[in-house]
VEXDREN-2710 file (C-alpha; in Angstrom, 1 decimal):
% VEXDREN-2710
k/r/px/py/pz
1/MET/-94.1/-29.7/-27.1
2/PRO/-91.3/-31.6/-28.5
3/SER/-90.9/-35.1/-28.1
4/LEU/-88.4/-37.0/-26.2
5/PRO/-85.5/-38.2/-28.3
6/ASP/-85.1/-41.8/-29.1
7/GLY/-82.1/-43.6/-26.9
8/LEU/-81.1/-46.8/-24.9
9/PRO/-83.4/-48.0/-22.3
10/ALA/-82.0/-45.9/-18.2
11/PRO/-81.8/-48.2/-15.7
12/ASP/-83.9/-47.5/-13.0
13/ASP/-81.1/-47.2/-10.3
14/GLY/-79.5/-44.4/-12.8
15/ALA/-76.3/-46.0/-12.7
16/LEU/-73.8/-44.7/-14.8
17/PRO/-70.9/-46.5/-16.5
18/ALA/-67.6/-46.6/-15.4
19/SER/-66.7/-44.4/-18.2
20/VAL/-67.7/-41.6/-16.7
21/ARG/-64.9/-41.3/-14.3
22/ALA/-62.5/-40.5/-17.5
23/GLY/-61.9/-36.9/-17.4
24/ALA/-63.6/-35.6/-14.6
25/ASP/-61.1/-34.1/-12.2
26/ALA/-60.8/-31.4/-15.3
27/ARG/-64.9/-30.6/-15.9
28/ARG/-66.9/-28.8/-13.7
29/LEU/-70.1/-29.9/-12.4
30/GLY/-73.5/-27.5/-13.0
31/VAL/-77.4/-28.2/-12.0
32/TYR/-80.2/-27.2/-13.7
33/LEU/-83.4/-27.3/-11.9
34/HIS/-87.0/-27.3/-14.2
35/VAL/-89.7/-25.7/-12.8
36/PRO/-92.6/-26.6/-15.2
37/PHE/-95.0/-24.4/-13.5
38/CYS/-96.0/-20.8/-15.7
39/THR/-99.7/-18.7/-15.0
40/VAL/-100.3/-18.8/-18.7
41/ARG/-99.1/-20.5/-21.7
42/CYS/-97.6/-18.3/-23.9
43/GLY/-99.0/-19.1/-27.6
44/TYR/-95.2/-19.7/-29.1
45/CYS/-93.6/-21.5/-26.3
46/ASP/-93.0/-25.1/-26.8
47/PHE/-91.0/-25.6/-23.3
48/ASN/-92.4/-28.5/-20.9
49/THR/-94.6/-26.2/-19.1
50/TYR/-98.0/-26.5/-17.3
51/THR/-100.8/-24.3/-16.0
52/ALA/-101.8/-24.6/-12.5
53/THR/-104.9/-26.3/-13.2
54/GLU/-103.6/-28.8/-15.5
55/LEU/-101.9/-30.7/-12.8
56/GLY/-102.6/-31.9/-9.3
57/GLY/-102.0/-34.5/-6.6
58/GLY/-98.0/-35.5/-6.2
59/ALA/-97.2/-33.1/-9.4
60/SER/-99.0/-30.0/-8.0
61/GLN/-97.1/-26.8/-7.8
62/ALA/-97.1/-27.5/-3.9
63/SER/-95.9/-30.6/-3.6
64/TYR/-93.1/-29.8/-6.7
65/ALA/-89.7/-28.6/-4.4
66/ASP/-90.5/-32.4/-1.7
67/THR/-90.1/-34.0/-5.4
68/ALA/-87.2/-32.1/-6.4
69/LEU/-85.5/-33.1/-3.6
70/ARG/-86.0/-36.9/-3.9
71/GLU/-84.1/-36.4/-7.4
72/LEU/-81.1/-34.5/-5.9
73/ALA/-80.9/-37.2/-3.4
74/LEU/-80.7/-39.7/-6.0
75/GLY/-78.4/-37.6/-8.2
76/ALA/-75.3/-37.4/-5.5
77/ARG/-75.9/-41.2/-4.7
78/VAL/-75.6/-42.1/-8.6
79/LEU/-72.5/-40.2/-8.9
80/ALA/-71.1/-41.1/-5.9
81/ASP/-71.9/-44.6/-7.0
82/ALA/-70.0/-44.0/-10.5
83/GLY/-66.8/-43.4/-8.5
84/LEU/-66.6/-39.7/-9.5
85/PRO/-64.5/-37.0/-7.8
86/ALA/-66.3/-35.1/-5.0
87/ARG/-67.1/-32.0/-6.7
88/GLU/-69.3/-28.9/-5.4
89/VAL/-71.9/-27.4/-8.3
90/SER/-70.4/-24.0/-9.6
91/THR/-73.1/-23.0/-11.6
92/VAL/-77.2/-23.4/-10.5
93/PHE/-79.9/-22.7/-13.0
94/VAL/-83.5/-22.4/-12.1
95/GLY/-85.2/-22.3/-15.8
96/GLY/-89.0/-23.1/-16.7
97/GLY/-91.8/-22.4/-17.3
98/THR/-91.9/-19.3/-14.8
99/PRO/-90.0/-20.5/-11.6
100/THR/-90.7/-17.8/-9.7
101/VAL/-94.6/-18.9/-9.5
102/LEU/-93.1/-21.4/-6.5
103/PRO/-92.7/-19.5/-3.2
104/VAL/-89.5/-18.2/-2.6
105/GLY/-89.3/-21.3/0.3
106/ASP/-89.6/-23.4/-2.0
107/LEU/-86.6/-22.3/-4.4
108/ALA/-84.8/-21.9/-1.1
109/ARG/-85.1/-25.7/-0.4
110/MET/-84.5/-26.6/-3.9
111/LEU/-80.8/-24.9/-3.9
112/ASP/-80.6/-26.1/-0.1
113/GLY/-81.0/-29.3/-1.6
114/VAL/-78.2/-28.7/-4.2
115/ARG/-76.0/-27.6/-1.1
116/SER/-76.5/-30.6/1.3
117/SER/-76.1/-33.1/-2.2
118/TRP/-73.0/-31.8/-3.5
119/GLY/-71.7/-28.9/-1.7
120/LEU/-71.7/-25.3/-3.4
121/THR/-68.1/-23.4/-4.6
122/ALA/-67.6/-20.5/-2.7
123/ASP/-68.4/-18.3/-6.1
124/ALA/-71.1/-20.2/-7.3
125/GLU/-73.1/-18.6/-10.1
126/VAL/-77.1/-19.2/-8.8
127/THR/-79.6/-18.0/-11.3
128/THR/-82.9/-18.0/-11.8
129/GLU/-85.1/-17.0/-14.6
130/ALA/-88.6/-15.2/-13.3
131/ASN/-91.5/-13.0/-15.2
132/PRO/-91.0/-9.2/-14.7
133/ASP/-95.0/-9.6/-13.2
134/SER/-94.1/-12.7/-11.2
135/VAL/-91.5/-10.8/-8.7
136/THR/-91.8/-8.3/-5.7
137/PRO/-89.0/-6.2/-3.9
138/GLU/-89.5/-8.3/-0.9
139/SER/-89.2/-11.6/-3.3
140/LEU/-86.1/-10.9/-4.8
141/ALA/-84.5/-9.7/-1.7
142/ALA/-85.6/-13.4/-0.2
143/LEU/-83.9/-15.1/-3.1
144/ALA/-80.6/-12.6/-2.5
145/ALA/-80.7/-14.0/1.3
146/ALA/-81.7/-17.4/0.0
147/GLY/-78.4/-17.8/-2.0
148/PHE/-79.4/-16.5/-5.6
149/THR/-76.8/-14.4/-7.1
150/ARG/-78.4/-13.6/-10.6
151/VAL/-81.9/-13.2/-11.9
152/SER/-83.0/-13.3/-15.8
153/PHE/-86.3/-11.9/-16.7
154/GLY/-87.9/-12.6/-19.6
155/MET/-88.5/-9.0/-21.3
156/GLN/-89.0/-10.3/-24.8
157/SER/-90.0/-6.7/-26.1
158/ALA/-90.9/-3.0/-24.7
159/VAL/-93.7/-2.8/-27.1
160/GLY/-97.2/-3.7/-26.5
161/HIS/-98.3/-5.3/-29.5
162/VAL/-95.8/-7.3/-29.9
163/LEU/-96.2/-8.4/-26.1
164/ALA/-99.9/-9.4/-26.9
165/THR/-98.8/-11.3/-30.1
166/LEU/-96.4/-13.8/-27.6
167/ASP/-99.3/-13.7/-25.1
168/ARG/-96.8/-12.1/-22.8
169/THR/-98.9/-10.9/-19.5
170/HIS/-96.5/-8.3/-18.3
171/ASP/-96.3/-4.3/-18.4
172/PRO/-93.3/-3.4/-20.2
173/ARG/-93.2/0.0/-18.0
174/ARG/-92.2/-2.5/-15.1
175/ILE/-88.9/-3.7/-16.9
176/PRO/-86.9/-1.2/-15.6
177/ASP/-88.8/-1.3/-12.2
178/VAL/-87.7/-4.9/-11.6
179/VAL/-83.8/-4.4/-12.8
180/ARG/-83.8/-1.9/-10.1
181/TRP/-85.3/-3.8/-7.2
182/ALA/-83.0/-6.9/-8.0
183/ARG/-80.1/-4.9/-8.2
184/ASP/-80.9/-3.2/-4.8
185/ALA/-81.4/-6.9/-3.2
186/GLY/-77.8/-7.6/-4.8
187/LEU/-78.8/-9.6/-7.7
188/ALA/-76.8/-9.7/-11.1
189/VAL/-79.4/-9.1/-13.8
190/SER/-80.1/-10.4/-17.4
191/LEU/-82.7/-9.8/-19.9
192/ASP/-84.1/-11.9/-22.4
193/LEU/-85.3/-10.4/-25.6
194/ILE/-86.8/-12.3/-28.8
195/TYR/-86.7/-10.9/-32.3
196/GLY/-89.0/-11.5/-35.6
197/THR/-92.3/-11.8/-34.1
198/PRO/-95.2/-11.4/-36.6
199/GLY/-96.0/-7.6/-36.7
200/GLU/-92.8/-6.4/-35.2
201/SER/-91.1/-3.6/-37.4
202/VAL/-87.6/-2.7/-37.0
203/ASP/-88.3/0.4/-35.2
204/ASP/-90.2/-1.9/-32.9
205/TRP/-86.7/-3.9/-32.4
206/ARG/-84.6/-0.9/-32.2
207/THR/-87.2/-0.1/-28.9
208/SER/-86.6/-3.1/-27.3
209/VAL/-82.8/-3.2/-27.4
210/GLU/-82.7/0.7/-26.7
211/ALA/-85.3/-0.1/-23.8
212/ALA/-83.2/-2.7/-22.0
213/LEU/-80.3/-1.0/-22.3
214/ALA/-81.8/2.1/-20.3
215/THR/-82.0/0.0/-17.4
216/GLY/-78.1/-0.3/-17.3
217/VAL/-78.0/-4.3/-17.6
218/ASP/-75.1/-6.2/-17.8
219/HIS/-75.9/-9.2/-19.5
220/VAL/-78.5/-9.4/-22.9
221/SER/-79.8/-12.1/-24.5
222/ALA/-81.7/-12.2/-28.0
223/TYR/-83.0/-14.7/-29.9
224/ALA/-85.1/-15.1/-33.1
225/LEU/-88.5/-16.5/-32.5
226/VAL/-89.0/-20.0/-34.1
227/VAL/-92.6/-21.1/-34.8
228/GLU/-92.8/-24.3/-33.4
229/ALA/-95.8/-26.9/-35.1
230/GLY/-97.2/-28.1/-31.6
231/THR/-97.9/-24.4/-30.4
232/ARG/-100.6/-21.8/-30.3
233/MET/-98.7/-19.7/-33.3
234/GLY/-98.3/-22.7/-35.0
235/VAL/-101.7/-23.1/-35.7
236/GLN/-101.8/-19.4/-36.2
237/VAL/-99.5/-19.3/-38.9
238/ARG/-100.8/-22.6/-40.6
239/ARG/-104.1/-21.1/-40.4
240/GLY/-102.4/-17.8/-41.8
241/GLU/-103.5/-15.8/-39.4
242/LEU/-99.8/-14.9/-38.6
243/PRO/-97.2/-14.6/-40.9
244/MET/-93.9/-16.7/-40.8
245/PRO/-91.2/-14.9/-39.5
246/ASP/-88.8/-13.6/-42.6
247/PRO/-85.3/-14.8/-41.9
248/ASP/-84.4/-11.6/-43.7
249/ASP/-85.8/-9.5/-41.5
250/GLN/-84.5/-11.5/-38.6
251/ALA/-81.4/-11.3/-39.7
252/THR/-81.1/-7.1/-40.0
253/LYS/-83.0/-7.0/-36.5
254/TYR/-79.7/-9.4/-35.0
255/GLU/-77.1/-7.1/-36.8
256/LEU/-79.1/-3.6/-35.4
257/ALA/-78.8/-5.4/-31.9
258/ASP/-75.6/-6.4/-32.3
259/ASP/-74.6/-2.6/-33.2
260/LEU/-76.7/-1.2/-30.0
261/LEU/-75.4/-3.6/-27.5
262/ALA/-71.6/-3.0/-29.0
263/ALA/-72.5/0.6/-29.0
264/ALA/-73.2/0.2/-25.1
265/GLY/-70.4/-1.8/-24.3
266/LEU/-71.4/-5.3/-23.9
267/HIS/-69.5/-7.9/-26.6
268/TRP/-71.2/-11.1/-27.8
269/TYR/-69.9/-14.1/-26.3
270/GLU/-72.3/-16.4/-27.7
271/VAL/-74.3/-16.4/-30.9
272/SER/-77.1/-15.0/-28.9
273/ASN/-75.7/-13.3/-25.8
274/TRP/-73.8/-10.5/-25.2
275/ALA/-71.9/-9.3/-21.5
276/ARG/-70.4/-5.9/-20.4
277/THR/-67.5/-7.6/-19.0
278/PRO/-66.3/-11.4/-18.5
279/ALA/-67.4/-11.7/-15.3
280/ASP/-71.2/-10.9/-16.6
281/GLU/-71.3/-14.0/-19.0
282/CYS/-73.3/-16.6/-17.7
283/ARG/-71.1/-19.5/-16.6
284/HIS/-73.9/-21.7/-16.3
285/ASN/-74.6/-21.9/-20.0
286/LEU/-71.0/-21.5/-20.8
287/ALA/-70.4/-25.0/-19.0
288/TYR/-73.3/-26.5/-21.4
289/TRP/-71.1/-25.3/-24.6
290/ARG/-67.9/-26.2/-22.9
291/GLY/-69.0/-29.6/-22.4
292/ASP/-68.9/-29.8/-18.9
293/ASP/-71.1/-32.2/-16.4
294/TRP/-74.2/-30.9/-15.3
295/TRP/-77.6/-33.1/-13.4
296/GLY/-81.1/-31.5/-14.7
297/VAL/-83.3/-32.2/-12.4
298/GLY/-87.2/-31.9/-13.2
299/PRO/-89.9/-33.3/-15.5
300/GLY/-88.1/-33.6/-19.6
301/ALA/-84.9/-32.4/-17.6
302/HIS/-81.1/-33.2/-19.9
303/SER/-78.4/-34.3/-18.2
304/HIS/-75.0/-35.0/-19.5
305/VAL/-72.6/-36.9/-17.5
306/GLY/-68.7/-37.9/-18.8
307/GLY/-70.2/-38.6/-22.3
308/VAL/-73.6/-40.0/-21.3
309/ARG/-76.6/-37.9/-21.9
310/TRP/-80.1/-39.0/-20.5
311/TRP/-83.4/-37.3/-19.9
312/ASN/-86.6/-37.4/-17.8
313/VAL/-90.3/-38.4/-18.4
314/LYS/-92.1/-35.0/-19.7
315/HIS/-95.0/-35.5/-17.4
316/PRO/-95.0/-34.1/-13.8
317/ARG/-97.2/-36.6/-12.6
318/ALA/-95.2/-39.5/-14.4
319/TYR/-92.1/-37.8/-12.8
320/ALA/-93.0/-37.5/-9.4
321/ASP/-94.6/-41.1/-9.6
322/ARG/-91.2/-42.5/-10.4
323/LEU/-89.2/-40.9/-7.8
324/ALA/-91.9/-41.7/-5.2
325/ARG/-91.5/-45.5/-5.6
326/GLY/-87.3/-44.8/-5.4
327/LEU/-86.9/-45.1/-9.2
328/SER/-84.7/-42.6/-11.5
329/PRO/-87.0/-40.7/-13.4
330/ALA/-85.1/-40.9/-16.5
331/ALA/-87.1/-42.2/-19.5
332/GLY/-83.5/-43.1/-21.9
333/ARG/-80.1/-42.1/-22.1
334/GLU/-77.2/-42.1/-25.0
335/LEU/-73.8/-43.0/-24.7
336/LEU/-71.8/-40.5/-26.9
337/ASP/-69.0/-42.2/-29.1
338/ASP/-66.0/-40.0/-30.4
339/GLU/-68.0/-39.1/-34.0
340/ALA/-70.8/-38.0/-32.0
341/ALA/-68.5/-36.3/-29.3
342/GLY/-66.6/-34.5/-31.8
343/LEU/-70.0/-32.8/-33.7
344/GLU/-71.4/-32.1/-30.6
345/ARG/-68.3/-30.1/-29.6
346/LEU/-67.8/-28.1/-33.1
347/MET/-71.5/-27.5/-32.8
348/LEU/-71.3/-26.0/-29.6
349/GLY/-67.9/-24.4/-29.7
350/VAL/-68.1/-22.7/-33.1
351/ARG/-70.9/-21.0/-31.1
352/LEU/-68.4/-18.6/-28.7
353/ALA/-66.2/-15.8/-29.3
354/GLU/-63.3/-17.5/-28.2
355/GLY/-63.9/-19.7/-31.1
356/MET/-62.4/-23.4/-31.3
357/PRO/-59.3/-24.6/-32.6
358/THR/-58.7/-25.6/-36.1
359/ASP/-56.4/-28.5/-35.4
360/GLY/-58.2/-31.2/-36.6
361/LEU/-61.0/-29.3/-38.6
362/PRO/-60.5/-30.0/-42.4
363/ALA/-57.9/-27.6/-43.5
364/GLY/-60.0/-26.6/-46.8
365/SER/-63.1/-26.3/-45.1
366/VAL/-61.5/-23.4/-43.0
367/ALA/-60.3/-21.6/-46.0
368/SER/-63.1/-21.5/-48.1
369/LEU/-65.4/-20.1/-44.7
370/VAL/-62.7/-17.6/-44.5
371/ALA/-63.1/-16.9/-47.9
372/ASP/-66.8/-16.7/-47.6
373/GLY/-66.8/-13.7/-45.0
374/LEU/-67.8/-16.6/-42.2
375/VAL/-64.8/-16.9/-40.1
376/ASP/-62.2/-14.6/-39.4
377/GLY/-59.2/-14.9/-41.3
378/ALA/-56.8/-13.3/-39.1
379/ARG/-57.6/-15.5/-35.8
380/ALA/-57.2/-18.3/-38.1
381/VAL/-54.3/-17.6/-39.1
382/ARG/-52.6/-16.0/-36.3
383/ASP/-53.9/-18.1/-33.4
384/ARG/-55.3/-21.4/-35.1
385/ARG/-58.7/-20.4/-34.1
386/LEU/-61.8/-21.1/-35.7
387/VAL/-63.7/-17.7/-34.7
388/LEU/-67.0/-17.0/-36.6
389/THR/-67.7/-13.3/-38.2
390/ARG/-71.2/-11.3/-37.6
391/ARG/-72.0/-12.8/-40.6
392/GLY/-70.4/-16.4/-39.8
393/ARG/-72.9/-16.0/-36.3
394/LEU/-75.9/-15.5/-38.9
395/LEU/-75.3/-18.8/-40.5
396/ALA/-73.9/-20.7/-37.8
397/ASP/-75.5/-24.0/-38.7
398/ALA/-74.2/-23.8/-42.3
399/VAL/-70.9/-23.3/-40.6
400/VAL/-71.3/-26.7/-38.8
401/ARG/-72.3/-28.5/-41.6
402/THR/-69.4/-27.5/-44.2
403/LEU/-67.0/-28.3/-41.4
404/ALA/-68.8/-31.8/-40.7
405/ALA/-68.9/-32.9/-44.3
END
């Protein structure tokens, strides 16, 4: 699992500086709820997750909702004490881990905690991640009744041997069923895919994208597999048991996905995300990319409010212990200066299909990127916006380096 970043000490009471009030009226407020539990740990995953047998005491699955509610209450106090304007939460995202290993009643109580802390806007987007084998028609209907509006299923692939390499446990034939159940419950549905798994052919990838589209979903995320050093897959690659993903193969698969998704009527709105209409885009993730405020609940969760970023202690036991003692679970924080904030806006803004204004960007660098086919020249001239071409999407990090140089 990745280590937490270095940073300044975080105050035990979680207090925020007065600077967070600047511009707060123009920023939306979101909440991320991290559920750090999975039934099994996938070999490629380096998220902060634990199986049930690894934890106990105050960090157990059974007590987790109560612990999260303590942090939500703390968050409400901290934002009020900082003098921030009262803002209802416009997006909630429950991620993990596998949130749906918890009883629906616990997820509902956590959502109620958001309501009681800040309130929810009338059109709030409330998403939970789920594995296809962690839901039933009844549990999805109960989530909708509790106020959830959206579910994001970790499909990853429709091909058995690819799922086996990823250590995924679900039957790919279940995907159409869970999508139908969720839609019958009134939930919007997204499917997550991974490309570049060792042993995955281009035809395998085509099968997966076409299977996702055959369900009729209105949102698809597709991510290139990254082999992290501390994972079981990382060990397998180091030992030569699995090959390292090939960047050229991944680029081919990205282009294939973009072609298939576009032909089916889904447009890209962020480098790794496609939606049928703007209303189908994930508003919570857009809030991250646009620099809004969010409070991250849970061990290892990150938060951002008005240029202050902080992160919680990683281990669920340490997280539960600090909250039980009335302390903030934050392990450290950073205050973004103008230079750091500008670089972050650049890194995130270029990934969006809406692009970002070219004002303030080095004109020579923009012209060079247009000449290299990485930036849409017509948009740069007509709209004065920097918008990536498809080749630019594949080389987004290089675009940022060029602009930041």
